[in-house]
ZAKOL-820026 format. One record per residue: residue number from 0; y, z, x of N, C-alpha, C in turn. Coordinates in nm, 2 decimals. Layout:
<pt NUM; <Y; Z; X>; <Y; Z; X>; <Y; Z; X>> ...
END
This chain:
<pt 0; <6.44; 12.26; 15.00>; <6.55; 12.18; 15.06>; <6.51; 12.14; 15.21>> <pt 1; <6.46; 12.24; 15.28>; <6.42; 12.22; 15.42>; <6.31; 12.11; 15.43>> <pt 2; <6.21; 12.12; 15.34>; <6.10; 12.03; 15.34>; <6.16; 11.89; 15.31>> <pt 3; <6.26; 11.88; 15.22>; <6.31; 11.75; 15.18>; <6.39; 11.68; 15.30>> <pt 4; <6.46; 11.77; 15.37>; <6.53; 11.71; 15.49>; <6.45; 11.69; 15.61>> <pt 5; <6.33; 11.75; 15.62>; <6.25; 11.74; 15.74>; <6.18; 11.61; 15.73>> <pt 6; <6.22; 11.51; 15.81>; <6.16; 11.38; 15.82>; <6.09; 11.36; 15.95>> <pt 7; <6.05; 11.47; 16.02>; <5.99; 11.46; 16.15>; <5.86; 11.38; 16.14>> <pt 8; <5.79; 11.39; 16.02>; <5.66; 11.32; 16.01>; <5.68; 11.17; 16.01>> <pt 9; <5.80; 11.12; 15.98>; <5.83; 10.98; 15.97>; <5.89; 10.93; 16.10>> <pt 10; <5.91; 11.02; 16.20>; <5.98; 10.98; 16.32>; <5.87; 10.95; 16.43>> <pt 11; <5.75; 10.96; 16.40>; <5.64; 10.93; 16.50>; <5.63; 11.04; 16.61>> <pt 12; <5.67; 11.16; 16.58>; <5.67; 11.27; 16.68>; <5.52; 11.31; 16.71>> <pt 13; <5.49; 11.37; 16.82>; <5.36; 11.42; 16.85>; <5.33; 11.54; 16.76>> <pt 14; <5.21; 11.58; 16.75>; <5.17; 11.70; 16.67>; <5.24; 11.82; 16.72>> <pt 15; <5.26; 11.91; 16.63>; <5.33; 12.04; 16.66>; <5.23; 12.14; 16.71>> <pt 16; <5.23; 12.17; 16.84>; <5.13; 12.26; 16.90>; <5.19; 12.39; 16.95>> <pt 17; <5.32; 12.42; 16.92>; <5.38; 12.54; 16.96>; <5.46; 12.60; 16.84>> <pt 18; <5.48; 12.73; 16.85>; <5.55; 12.80; 16.74>; <5.69; 12.75; 16.71>> <pt 19; <5.76; 12.71; 16.81>; <5.90; 12.67; 16.79>; <5.91; 12.52; 16.76>> <pt 20; <5.80; 12.45; 16.76>; <5.80; 12.30; 16.74>; <5.86; 12.26; 16.60>> <pt 21; <5.83; 12.34; 16.50>; <5.89; 12.31; 16.37>; <6.04; 12.32; 16.36>> <pt 22; <6.10; 12.42; 16.43>; <6.24; 12.43; 16.43>; <6.31; 12.32; 16.51>> <pt 23; <6.24; 12.28; 16.62>; <6.29; 12.17; 16.70>; <6.29; 12.04; 16.62>> <pt 24; <6.18; 12.01; 16.55>; <6.17; 11.89; 16.47>; <6.26; 11.89; 16.35>> <pt 25; <6.28; 12.00; 16.29>; <6.37; 12.01; 16.18>; <6.52; 11.97; 16.22>> <pt 26; <6.56; 12.03; 16.34>; <6.69; 12.00; 16.39>; <6.70; 11.85; 16.42>> <pt 27; <6.59; 11.79; 16.48>; <6.59; 11.65; 16.51>; <6.60; 11.56; 16.38>> <pt 28; <6.54; 11.61; 16.28>; <6.55; 11.54; 16.15>; <6.69; 11.54; 16.10>> <pt 29; <6.76; 11.65; 16.11>; <6.90; 11.65; 16.07>; <6.99; 11.56; 16.15>> <pt 30; <6.96; 11.56; 16.28>; <7.04; 11.46; 16.37>; <7.01; 11.32; 16.33>> <pt 31; <6.88; 11.28; 16.30>; <6.85; 11.15; 16.26>; <6.92; 11.11; 16.12>> <pt 32; <6.92; 11.21; 16.03>; <6.98; 11.19; 15.90>; <7.13; 11.16; 15.92>> <pt 33; <7.19; 11.24; 16.01>; <7.33; 11.22; 16.03>; <7.36; 11.08; 16.09>> <pt 34; <7.27; 11.04; 16.19>; <7.29; 10.91; 16.25>; <7.27; 10.80; 16.15>> <pt 35; <7.17; 10.82; 16.05>; <7.15; 10.72; 15.95>; <7.27; 10.71; 15.86>> <pt 36; <7.33; 10.82; 15.82>; <7.45; 10.82; 15.74>; <7.56; 10.75; 15.81>> <pt 37; <7.58; 10.77; 15.94>; <7.68; 10.71; 16.01>; <7.66; 10.56; 16.02>> <pt 38; <7.53; 10.52; 16.04>; <7.50; 10.38; 16.05>; <7.53; 10.30; 15.92>> <pt 39; <7.48; 10.36; 15.81>; <7.51; 10.30; 15.68>; <7.66; 10.30; 15.65>> <pt 40; <7.72; 10.41; 15.67>; <7.87; 10.42; 15.64>; <7.95; 10.32; 15.72>> <pt 41; <7.93; 10.32; 15.86>; <8.01; 10.22; 15.94>; <7.96; 10.08; 15.92>> <pt 42; <7.84; 10.06; 15.88>; <7.79; 9.92; 15.85>; <7.86; 9.87; 15.73>> <pt 43; <7.87; 9.95; 15.62>; <7.94; 9.91; 15.50>; <8.09; 9.89; 15.53>> <pt 44; <8.15; 9.97; 15.61>; <8.29; 9.96; 15.64>; <8.31; 9.83; 15.72>> <pt 45; <8.22; 9.80; 15.81>; <8.23; 9.68; 15.90>; <8.23; 9.55; 15.81>> <pt 46; <8.14; 9.55; 15.71>; <8.13; 9.44; 15.62>; <8.26; 9.43; 15.54>> <pt 47; <8.31; 9.54; 15.49>; <8.43; 9.54; 15.42>; <8.55; 9.48; 15.50>> <pt 48; <8.56; 9.52; 15.63>; <8.66; 9.47; 15.72>; <8.65; 9.32; 15.74>> <pt 49; <8.53; 9.27; 15.75>; <8.51; 9.13; 15.77>; <8.56; 9.05; 15.65>> <pt 50; <8.54; 9.11; 15.53>; <8.58; 9.04; 15.41>; <8.73; 9.06; 15.39>> <pt 51; <8.78; 9.18; 15.40>; <8.91; 9.22; 15.37>; <9.01; 9.15; 15.46>> <pt 52; <8.98; 9.14; 15.59>; <9.07; 9.08; 15.69>; <9.03; 8.95; 15.74>> <pt 53; <8.96; 8.87; 15.66>; <8.92; 8.74; 15.70>; <9.04; 8.65; 15.72>> <pt 54; <9.01; 8.54; 15.80>; <9.12; 8.45; 15.84>; <9.20; 8.39; 15.73>> <pt 55; <9.12; 8.34; 15.63>; <9.19; 8.27; 15.51>; <9.28; 8.36; 15.44>> <pt 56; <9.25; 8.49; 15.43>; <9.34; 8.58; 15.36>; <9.45; 8.64; 15.45>> <pt 57; <9.43; 8.63; 15.58>; <9.53; 8.68; 15.67>; <9.55; 8.58; 15.78>> <pt 58; <9.62; 8.47; 15.75>; <9.63; 8.36; 15.85>; <9.73; 8.40; 15.97>> <pt 59; <9.81; 8.50; 15.94>; <9.91; 8.54; 16.04>; <9.87; 8.68; 16.09>> <pt 60; <9.86; 8.70; 16.22>; <9.82; 8.82; 16.28>; <9.92; 8.93; 16.25>> <pt 61; <9.87; 9.05; 16.22>; <9.95; 9.17; 16.19>; <9.95; 9.26; 16.32>> <pt 62; <10.07; 9.29; 16.37>; <10.08; 9.37; 16.49>; <10.10; 9.52; 16.46>> <pt 63; <10.11; 9.55; 16.33>; <10.14; 9.69; 16.30>; <10.01; 9.77; 16.27>> <pt 64; <9.90; 9.69; 16.23>; <9.77; 9.76; 16.20>; <9.77; 9.83; 16.07>> <pt 65; <9.65; 9.86; 16.03>; <9.63; 9.93; 15.90>; <9.66; 10.08; 15.92>> <pt 66; <9.72; 10.13; 15.81>; <9.76; 10.27; 15.81>; <9.69; 10.34; 15.70>> <pt 67; <9.62; 10.46; 15.73>; <9.55; 10.53; 15.62>; <9.50; 10.66; 15.68>> <pt 68; <9.45; 10.75; 15.59>; <9.41; 10.88; 15.62>; <9.25; 10.89; 15.62>> <pt 69; <9.19; 10.78; 15.57>; <9.04; 10.79; 15.55>; <8.97; 10.81; 15.69>> <pt 70; <9.02; 10.74; 15.79>; <8.95; 10.75; 15.92>; <8.95; 10.89; 15.98>> <pt 71; <9.07; 10.96; 15.96>; <9.08; 11.10; 16.00>; <8.98; 11.19; 15.93>> <pt 72; <8.97; 11.17; 15.80>; <8.88; 11.25; 15.71>; <8.73; 11.22; 15.76>> <pt 73; <8.70; 11.10; 15.79>; <8.56; 11.07; 15.83>; <8.53; 11.13; 15.97>> <pt 74; <8.63; 11.12; 16.06>; <8.61; 11.18; 16.19>; <8.60; 11.33; 16.19>> <pt 75; <8.68; 11.39; 16.10>; <8.67; 11.54; 16.08>; <8.53; 11.58; 16.02>> <pt 76; <8.48; 11.50; 15.93>; <8.35; 11.53; 15.87>; <8.24; 11.52; 15.97>> <pt 77; <8.25; 11.42; 16.06>; <8.15; 11.40; 16.16>; <8.15; 11.52; 16.26>> <pt 78; <8.27; 11.56; 16.30>; <8.29; 11.67; 16.39>; <8.23; 11.80; 16.33>> <pt 79; <8.26; 11.82; 16.20>; <8.21; 11.94; 16.13>; <8.05; 11.94; 16.13>> <pt 80; <8.00; 11.82; 16.10>; <7.85; 11.81; 16.09>; <7.79; 11.84; 16.22>> <pt 81; <7.85; 11.79; 16.33>; <7.79; 11.81; 16.46>; <7.81; 11.96; 16.50>> <pt 82; <7.92; 12.02; 16.46>; <7.94; 12.16; 16.49>; <7.83; 12.25; 16.42>> <pt 83; <7.80; 12.21; 16.30>; <7.70; 12.28; 16.22>; <7.56; 12.27; 16.29>> <pt 84; <7.53; 12.15; 16.34>; <7.40; 12.13; 16.41>; <7.40; 12.21; 16.54>> <pt 85; <7.51; 12.22; 16.61>; <7.51; 12.29; 16.73>; <7.50; 12.44; 16.71>> <pt 86; <7.60; 12.49; 16.63>; <7.61; 12.64; 16.61>; <7.50; 12.69; 16.52>> <pt 87; <7.46; 12.61; 16.42>; <7.37; 12.66; 16.32>; <7.22; 12.65; 16.36>> <pt 88; <7.19; 12.55; 16.45>; <7.05; 12.52; 16.48>; <7.03; 12.52; 16.63>> <pt 89; <7.10; 12.44; 16.71>; <7.07; 12.42; 16.85>; <7.09; 12.55; 16.93>> <pt 90; <7.21; 12.62; 16.91>; <7.24; 12.74; 16.98>; <7.14; 12.85; 16.95>> <pt 91; <7.10; 12.88; 16.82>; <7.00; 12.98; 16.80>; <6.87; 12.96; 16.86>> <pt 92; <6.82; 12.83; 16.85>; <6.69; 12.80; 16.92>; <6.70; 12.82; 17.07>> <pt 93; <6.81; 12.77; 17.12>; <6.83; 12.78; 17.27>; <6.83; 12.93; 17.31>> <pt 94; <6.90; 13.01; 17.23>; <6.92; 13.15; 17.26>; <6.78; 13.22; 17.26>> <pt 95; <6.70; 13.19; 17.17>; <6.57; 13.26; 17.16>; <6.48; 13.21; 17.28>> <pt 96; <6.47; 13.08; 17.31>; <6.38; 13.03; 17.41>; <6.43; 13.06; 17.55>> <pt 97; <6.56; 13.08; 17.57>; <6.62; 13.11; 17.70>; <6.65; 13.25; 17.73>> <pt 98; <6.67; 13.33; 17.63>; <6.71; 13.47; 17.65>; <6.61; 13.58; 17.60>> <pt 99; <6.55; 13.55; 17.49>; <6.46; 13.65; 17.43>; <6.31; 13.64; 17.48>> <pt 100; <6.29; 13.66; 17.61>; <6.16; 13.65; 17.67>; <6.07; 13.76; 17.62>> <pt 101; <5.94; 13.73; 17.60>; <5.85; 13.84; 17.56>; <5.82; 13.94; 17.68>> <pt 102; <5.78; 14.05; 17.65>; <5.75; 14.15; 17.76>; <5.63; 14.11; 17.84>> <pt 103; <5.63; 14.16; 17.96>; <5.52; 14.13; 18.05>; <5.38; 14.17; 18.00>> <pt 104; <5.38; 14.28; 17.92>; <5.26; 14.34; 17.86>; <5.19; 14.24; 17.76>> <pt 105; <5.27; 14.18; 17.68>; <5.22; 14.09; 17.57>; <5.21; 13.95; 17.61>> <pt 106; <5.26; 13.91; 17.72>; <5.26; 13.76; 17.76>; <5.16; 13.73; 17.86>> <pt 107; <5.12; 13.60; 17.87>; <5.04; 13.55; 17.97>; <5.12; 13.47; 18.07>> <pt 108; <5.12; 13.52; 18.20>; <5.21; 13.46; 18.30>; <5.14; 13.37; 18.39>> <pt 109; <5.20; 13.26; 18.43>; <5.14; 13.17; 18.53>; <5.25; 13.10; 18.60>> <pt 110; <5.23; 13.06; 18.73>; <5.33; 12.99; 18.81>; <5.29; 12.84; 18.82>> <pt 111; <5.38; 12.75; 18.81>; <5.36; 12.61; 18.83>; <5.45; 12.56; 18.94>> <pt 112; <5.39; 12.51; 19.04>; <5.47; 12.46; 19.16>; <5.45; 12.31; 19.17>> <pt 113; <5.57; 12.24; 19.15>; <5.57; 12.10; 19.15>; <5.58; 12.04; 19.29>> <pt 114; <5.52; 11.93; 19.31>; <5.54; 11.86; 19.44>; <5.51; 11.71; 19.42>> <pt 115; <5.55; 11.63; 19.51>; <5.52; 11.48; 19.50>; <5.37; 11.46; 19.54>> <pt 116; <5.28; 11.44; 19.45>; <5.30; 11.40; 19.31>; <5.20; 11.47; 19.23>> <pt 117; <5.21; 11.61; 19.22>; <5.11; 11.69; 19.15>; <5.17; 11.82; 19.10>> <pt 118; <5.10; 11.88; 19.01>; <5.13; 12.01; 18.96>; <5.03; 12.12; 19.01>> <pt 119; <5.08; 12.21; 19.09>; <5.00; 12.32; 19.14>; <5.01; 12.44; 19.05>> <pt 120; <4.90; 12.49; 19.00>; <4.90; 12.60; 18.91>; <4.85; 12.73; 18.97>> <pt 121; <4.92; 12.84; 18.96>; <4.89; 12.96; 19.03>; <4.87; 13.07; 18.92>> <pt 122; <4.74; 13.12; 18.91>; <4.71; 13.23; 18.82>; <4.70; 13.36; 18.90>> <pt 123; <4.74; 13.48; 18.84>; <4.74; 13.60; 18.91>; <4.60; 13.67; 18.93>> <pt 124; <4.50; 13.62; 18.86>; <4.37; 13.68; 18.87>; <4.36; 13.81; 18.79>> <pt 125; <4.24; 13.88; 18.80>; <4.21; 13.99; 18.72>; <4.30; 14.11; 18.73>> <pt 126; <4.36; 14.12; 18.85>; <4.45; 14.24; 18.87>; <4.59; 14.22; 18.81>> <pt 127; <4.62; 14.10; 18.76>; <4.74; 14.07; 18.69>; <4.86; 14.06; 18.78>> <pt 128; <4.84; 14.06; 18.92>; <4.95; 14.05; 19.01>; <4.94; 13.92; 19.10>> <pt 129; <5.05; 13.85; 19.11>; <5.05; 13.73; 19.19>; <5.05; 13.77; 19.34>> <pt 130; <4.97; 13.70; 19.41>; <4.97; 13.72; 19.56>; <5.10; 13.65; 19.62>> <pt 131; <5.14; 13.70; 19.73>; <5.26; 13.65; 19.80>; <5.23; 13.51; 19.85>> <pt 132; <5.34; 13.43; 19.85>; <5.34; 13.29; 19.90>; <5.44; 13.28; 20.01>> <pt 133; <5.40; 13.20; 20.11>; <5.48; 13.17; 20.23>; <5.48; 13.02; 20.26>> <pt 134; <5.60; 12.96; 20.26>; <5.60; 12.82; 20.28>; <5.54; 12.78; 20.42>> <pt 135; <5.54; 12.87; 20.51>; <5.48; 12.84; 20.65>; <5.33; 12.83; 20.64>> <pt 136; <5.27; 12.88; 20.54>; <5.12; 12.88; 20.52>; <5.07; 12.76; 20.44>> <pt 137; <5.17; 12.67; 20.40>; <5.13; 12.56; 20.31>; <5.05; 12.46; 20.39>> <pt 138; <4.93; 12.43; 20.33>; <4.85; 12.32; 20.39>; <4.80; 12.23; 20.27>> <pt 139; <4.83; 12.10; 20.28>; <4.81; 12.02; 20.16>; <4.67; 12.02; 20.11>> <pt 140; <4.57; 12.03; 20.20>; <4.43; 12.03; 20.16>; <4.37; 12.17; 20.12>> <pt 141; <4.40; 12.27; 20.21>; <4.34; 12.40; 20.19>; <4.42; 12.51; 20.12>> <pt 142; <4.56; 12.49; 20.13>; <4.64; 12.59; 20.07>; <4.77; 12.53; 20.03>> <pt 143; <4.77; 12.46; 19.91>; <4.89; 12.38; 19.87>; <5.01; 12.46; 19.83>> <pt 144; <4.99; 12.59; 19.80>; <5.11; 12.67; 19.75>; <5.14; 12.77; 19.86>> <pt 145; <5.07; 12.78; 19.97>; <5.11; 12.87; 20.08>; <5.07; 13.02; 20.04>> <pt 146; <4.96; 13.04; 19.97>; <4.92; 13.17; 19.94>; <4.88; 13.25; 20.06>> <pt 147; <4.93; 13.37; 20.07>; <4.91; 13.46; 20.19>; <4.77; 13.53; 20.18>> <pt 148; <4.68; 13.49; 20.26>; <4.54; 13.56; 20.25>; <4.54; 13.70; 20.29>> <pt 149; <4.65; 13.75; 20.37>; <4.66; 13.89; 20.41>; <4.71; 13.98; 20.30>> <pt 150; <4.76; 13.92; 20.19>; <4.81; 14.00; 20.08>; <4.69; 14.04; 19.99>> <pt 151; <4.66; 14.17; 19.97>; <4.54; 14.21; 19.89>; <4.55; 14.15; 19.75>> <pt 152; <4.67; 14.13; 19.69>; <4.68; 14.07; 19.56>; <4.64; 13.93; 19.55>> <pt 153; <4.63; 13.86; 19.66>; <4.59; 13.72; 19.66>; <4.44; 13.70; 19.65>> <pt 154; <4.36; 13.81; 19.67>; <4.21; 13.79; 19.68>; <4.15; 13.73; 19.55>> <pt 155; <4.20; 13.77; 19.43>; <4.15; 13.72; 19.31>; <4.23; 13.61; 19.24>> <pt 156; <4.34; 13.57; 19.31>; <4.42; 13.46; 19.25>; <4.34; 13.33; 19.24>> <pt 157; <4.38; 13.26; 19.14>; <4.32; 13.13; 19.11>; <4.43; 13.02; 19.12>> <pt 158; <4.40; 12.91; 19.20>; <4.49; 12.80; 19.22>; <4.42; 12.67; 19.18>> <pt 159; <4.48; 12.59; 19.09>; <4.43; 12.47; 19.05>; <4.53; 12.36; 19.07>> <pt 160; <4.49; 12.23; 19.07>; <4.58; 12.12; 19.08>; <4.57; 12.04; 18.95>> <pt 161; <4.68; 12.02; 18.88>; <4.69; 11.94; 18.76>; <4.61; 11.99; 18.65>> <pt 162; <4.57; 12.12; 18.65>; <4.49; 12.18; 18.55>; <4.54; 12.31; 18.51>> <pt 163; <4.60; 12.31; 18.39>; <4.67; 12.43; 18.34>; <4.59; 12.48; 18.21>> <pt 164; <4.54; 12.60; 18.21>; <4.47; 12.66; 18.10>; <4.55; 12.77; 18.04>> <pt 165; <4.57; 12.77; 17.91>; <4.66; 12.87; 17.84>; <4.59; 12.92; 17.72>> <pt 166; <4.62; 13.05; 17.68>; <4.56; 13.11; 17.56>; <4.64; 13.07; 17.43>> <pt 167; <4.57; 13.06; 17.32>; <4.63; 13.03; 17.20>; <4.68; 13.15; 17.13>> <pt 168; <4.79; 13.14; 17.06>; <4.85; 13.25; 16.98>; <4.89; 13.37; 17.06>> <pt 169; <4.94; 13.34; 17.18>; <4.99; 13.45; 17.27>; <5.11; 13.40; 17.34>> <pt 170; <5.22; 13.47; 17.35>; <5.34; 13.43; 17.43>; <5.30; 13.39; 17.57>> <pt 171; <5.35; 13.28; 17.62>; <5.32; 13.23; 17.75>; <5.45; 13.21; 17.83>> <pt 172; <5.45; 13.27; 17.95>; <5.56; 13.25; 18.04>; <5.52; 13.17; 18.16>> <pt 173; <5.59; 13.06; 18.18>; <5.56; 12.98; 18.30>; <5.68; 12.98; 18.39>> <pt 174; <5.66; 13.01; 18.52>; <5.77; 13.01; 18.62>; <5.75; 12.88; 18.70>> <pt 175; <5.86; 12.80; 18.69>; <5.85; 12.67; 18.75>; <5.93; 12.67; 18.89>> <pt 176; <5.87; 12.61; 18.99>; <5.94; 12.59; 19.12>; <5.90; 12.46; 19.17>> <pt 177; <5.97; 12.41; 19.28>; <5.94; 12.28; 19.34>; <5.93; 12.29; 19.49>> <pt 178; <5.84; 12.22; 19.55>; <5.83; 12.22; 19.69>; <5.91; 12.12; 19.76>> <pt 179; <5.97; 12.02; 19.68>; <6.04; 11.91; 19.75>; <6.16; 11.86; 19.67>> <pt 180; <6.14; 11.78; 19.57>; <6.26; 11.72; 19.50>; <6.26; 11.77; 19.35>> <pt 181; <6.36; 11.72; 19.28>; <6.37; 11.76; 19.14>; <6.26; 11.69; 19.06>> <pt 182; <6.18; 11.77; 18.98>; <6.08; 11.72; 18.89>; <6.12; 11.77; 18.75>> <pt 183; <6.04; 11.73; 18.65>; <6.07; 11.78; 18.51>; <5.93; 11.80; 18.44>> <pt 184; <5.91; 11.93; 18.40>; <5.79; 11.97; 18.34>; <5.80; 11.94; 18.19>> <pt 185; <5.72; 11.84; 18.14>; <5.73; 11.81; 18.00>; <5.59; 11.80; 17.93>> <pt 186; <5.58; 11.87; 17.82>; <5.46; 11.86; 17.74>; <5.51; 11.83; 17.59>> <pt 187; <5.51; 11.71; 17.55>; <5.57; 11.68; 17.42>; <5.51; 11.76; 17.30>> <pt 188; <5.38; 11.77; 17.30>; <5.32; 11.84; 17.18>; <5.37; 11.99; 17.17>> <pt 189; <5.40; 12.05; 17.29>; <5.44; 12.19; 17.29>; <5.60; 12.20; 17.28>> <pt 190; <5.66; 12.08; 17.27>; <5.81; 12.07; 17.26>; <5.87; 12.15; 17.38>> <pt 191; <5.82; 12.13; 17.50>; <5.89; 12.19; 17.61>; <5.92; 12.08; 17.72>> <pt 192; <6.03; 12.09; 17.78>; <6.07; 12.00; 17.88>; <6.18; 12.08; 17.97>> <pt 193; <6.15; 12.09; 18.09>; <6.24; 12.17; 18.18>; <6.24; 12.11; 18.32>> <pt 194; <6.37; 12.08; 18.37>; <6.38; 12.03; 18.50>; <6.34; 12.14; 18.60>> <pt 195; <6.27; 12.10; 18.71>; <6.22; 12.19; 18.81>; <6.30; 12.16; 18.94>> <pt 196; <6.39; 12.25; 18.98>; <6.49; 12.23; 19.08>; <6.44; 12.30; 19.21>> <pt 197; <6.44; 12.24; 19.32>; <6.41; 12.30; 19.45>; <6.50; 12.42; 19.48>> <pt 198; <6.44; 12.53; 19.52>; <6.51; 12.65; 19.56>; <6.54; 12.74; 19.44>> <pt 199; <6.50; 12.71; 19.32>; <6.52; 12.79; 19.20>; <6.39; 12.81; 19.13>> <pt 200; <6.37; 12.94; 19.09>; <6.25; 12.97; 19.01>; <6.30; 12.98; 18.86>> <pt 201; <6.25; 12.89; 18.78>; <6.30; 12.87; 18.64>; <6.19; 12.91; 18.55>> <pt 202; <6.20; 13.02; 18.47>; <6.10; 13.06; 18.37>; <6.12; 12.99; 18.24>> <pt 203; <6.02; 12.96; 18.17>; <6.02; 12.91; 18.03>; <5.91; 12.99; 17.96>> <pt 204; <5.93; 13.00; 17.82>; <5.83; 13.06; 17.75>; <5.81; 12.99; 17.61>> <pt 205; <5.69; 13.01; 17.55>; <5.66; 12.95; 17.42>; <5.52; 13.01; 17.38>> <pt 206; <5.49; 12.98; 17.26>; <5.36; 13.03; 17.20>; <5.28; 12.91; 17.15>> <pt 207; <5.17; 12.88; 17.21>; <5.08; 12.77; 17.17>; <5.00; 12.81; 17.05>> <pt 208; <5.00; 12.73; 16.94>; <4.94; 12.76; 16.82>; <4.83; 12.67; 16.78>> <pt 209; <4.80; 12.57; 16.86>; <4.69; 12.48; 16.83>; <4.61; 12.45; 16.95>> <pt 210; <4.48; 12.47; 16.94>; <4.39; 12.45; 17.06>; <4.38; 12.30; 17.08>> <pt 211; <4.36; 12.26; 17.21>; <4.34; 12.12; 17.24>; <4.38; 12.09; 17.38>> <pt 212; <4.38; 11.97; 17.42>; <4.42; 11.93; 17.56>; <4.54; 11.83; 17.55>> <pt 213; <4.64; 11.87; 17.63>; <4.77; 11.79; 17.62>; <4.81; 11.75; 17.76>> <pt 214; <4.88; 11.64; 17.77>; <4.92; 11.59; 17.90>; <5.05; 11.65; 17.95>> <pt 215; <5.06; 11.68; 18.08>; <5.18; 11.72; 18.15>; <5.24; 11.59; 18.21>> <pt 216; <5.36; 11.56; 18.18>; <5.42; 11.45; 18.24>; <5.55; 11.49; 18.31>> <pt 217; <5.57; 11.43; 18.43>; <5.70; 11.45; 18.50>; <5.80; 11.36; 18.43>> <pt 218; <5.90; 11.42; 18.38>; <6.01; 11.35; 18.30>; <6.13; 11.32; 18.39>> <pt 219; <6.12; 11.33; 18.52>; <6.23; 11.30; 18.61>; <6.18; 11.22; 18.72>> <pt 220; <6.24; 11.10; 18.74>; <6.20; 11.01; 18.85>; <6.20; 11.09; 18.98>> <pt 221; <6.09; 11.10; 19.05>; <6.08; 11.18; 19.17>; <6.02; 11.11; 19.29>> <pt 222; <6.01; 10.98; 19.28>; <5.96; 10.91; 19.40>; <5.88; 10.79; 19.36>> <pt 223; <5.82; 10.72; 19.46>; <5.75; 10.60; 19.43>; <5.62; 10.62; 19.35>> <pt 224; <5.56; 10.73; 19.36>; <5.44; 10.76; 19.28>; <5.46; 10.85; 19.16>> <pt 225; <5.59; 10.85; 19.11>; <5.62; 10.93; 19.00>; <5.53; 10.90; 18.88>> <pt 226; <5.49; 10.78; 18.86>; <5.41; 10.74; 18.74>; <5.28; 10.81; 18.74>> <pt 227; <5.22; 10.85; 18.85>; <5.09; 10.91; 18.85>; <5.10; 11.07; 18.86>> <pt 228; <5.22; 11.12; 18.84>; <5.23; 11.27; 18.85>; <5.20; 11.32; 18.71>> <pt 229; <5.08; 11.35; 18.68>; <5.04; 11.39; 18.55>; <4.93; 11.50; 18.56>> <pt 230; <4.94; 11.60; 18.47>; <4.84; 11.70; 18.47>; <4.79; 11.72; 18.32>> <pt 231; <4.71; 11.83; 18.30>; <4.66; 11.85; 18.17>; <4.67; 12.00; 18.14>> <pt 232; <4.71; 12.02; 18.01>; <4.71; 12.16; 17.96>; <4.60; 12.17; 17.86>> <pt 233; <4.52; 12.28; 17.88>; <4.41; 12.31; 17.79>; <4.44; 12.44; 17.72>> <pt 234; <4.47; 12.43; 17.59>; <4.49; 12.55; 17.51>; <4.36; 12.59; 17.44>> <pt 235; <4.32; 12.72; 17.47>; <4.19; 12.76; 17.42>; <4.20; 12.91; 17.38>> <pt 236; <4.09; 12.96; 17.33>; <4.08; 13.10; 17.29>; <4.09; 13.19; 17.41>> <pt 237; <4.13; 13.32; 17.39>; <4.14; 13.41; 17.51>; <4.00; 13.43; 17.58>> <pt 238; <3.89; 13.43; 17.50>; <3.76; 13.45; 17.56>; <3.73; 13.33; 17.65>> <pt 239; <3.75; 13.21; 17.60>; <3.73; 13.09; 17.67>; <3.81; 13.08; 17.80>> <pt 240; <3.93; 13.12; 17.79>; <4.02; 13.13; 17.91>; <3.97; 13.23; 18.01>> <pt 241; <3.93; 13.34; 17.96>; <3.88; 13.45; 18.05>; <3.76; 13.40; 18.13>> <pt 242; <3.67; 13.33; 18.05>; <3.55; 13.28; 18.12>; <3.58; 13.18; 18.22>> <pt 243; <3.67; 13.09; 18.19>; <3.71; 12.98; 18.28>; <3.78; 13.04; 18.41>> <pt 244; <3.86; 13.14; 18.39>; <3.93; 13.21; 18.51>; <3.82; 13.28; 18.59>> <pt 245; <3.72; 13.34; 18.53>; <3.62; 13.41; 18.60>; <3.54; 13.31; 18.69>> <pt 246; <3.51; 13.20; 18.63>; <3.43; 13.09; 18.70>; <3.51; 13.04; 18.81>> <pt 247; <3.64; 13.02; 18.79>; <3.72; 12.96; 18.90>; <3.75; 13.06; 19.01>> <pt 248; <3.75; 13.19; 18.98>; <3.77; 13.29; 19.08>; <3.65; 13.31; 19.18>> <pt 249; <3.54; 13.26; 19.13>; <3.42; 13.27; 19.22>; <3.41; 13.15; 19.31>> <pt 250; <3.50; 13.05; 19.29>; <3.49; 12.93; 19.38>; <3.59; 12.95; 19.49>> <pt 251; <3.56; 12.89; 19.61>; <3.66; 12.89; 19.72>; <3.74; 12.76; 19.70>> <pt 252; <3.87; 12.78; 19.71>; <3.96; 12.66; 19.70>; <3.93; 12.56; 19.81>> 
END
């Protein structure tokens, strides 16, 4: 039954590259099917009204209006269908993705700091501990996230711009922050989109299940150069990721 109702392949959606993408697409399929049903139903009713109340058959205006119970039944049915979509599908998915975060031991953690008009990515390095950041140390060219060089944990940290590397088949936790205005971190293939609000650290999590390179798009108008605020996500094997991090740690930012 689920396969029959899942029309996500006909909606032109991007490939499913995360574990929760199937549930998201299935819910979207149900929403589109409901909208199709409403479109056909109201279209048929509209044609019926045009014929039933045409001028030749009703030359004199009626100020009482039509009386019936069918409209209430239809409205109740739509409300019930929407309630099922929310309670049965949207709320459970939301609850898992927003409340049931994986443990620090099993997850891969990374910080993404948005700014006009780039995505700064902060990896904790081999020690697994993020170095301290101070806004007073921010330098656009040499230290875009304000990493504190006096903090021992910062020594092996890796910082990149518009380049996010993630492991496949492992829970990933990304903490989003902004240096200036509201941005929105969106990767359609991973079915993730989250507003990035200044002054708030917002964590999101997911599991990437398909290796490849995907584009990060800012889904919130953030200024004149909003159109070029794009980065890239590379999903790869743990060994490939470890090798890349090792190579990057040997470079001076």
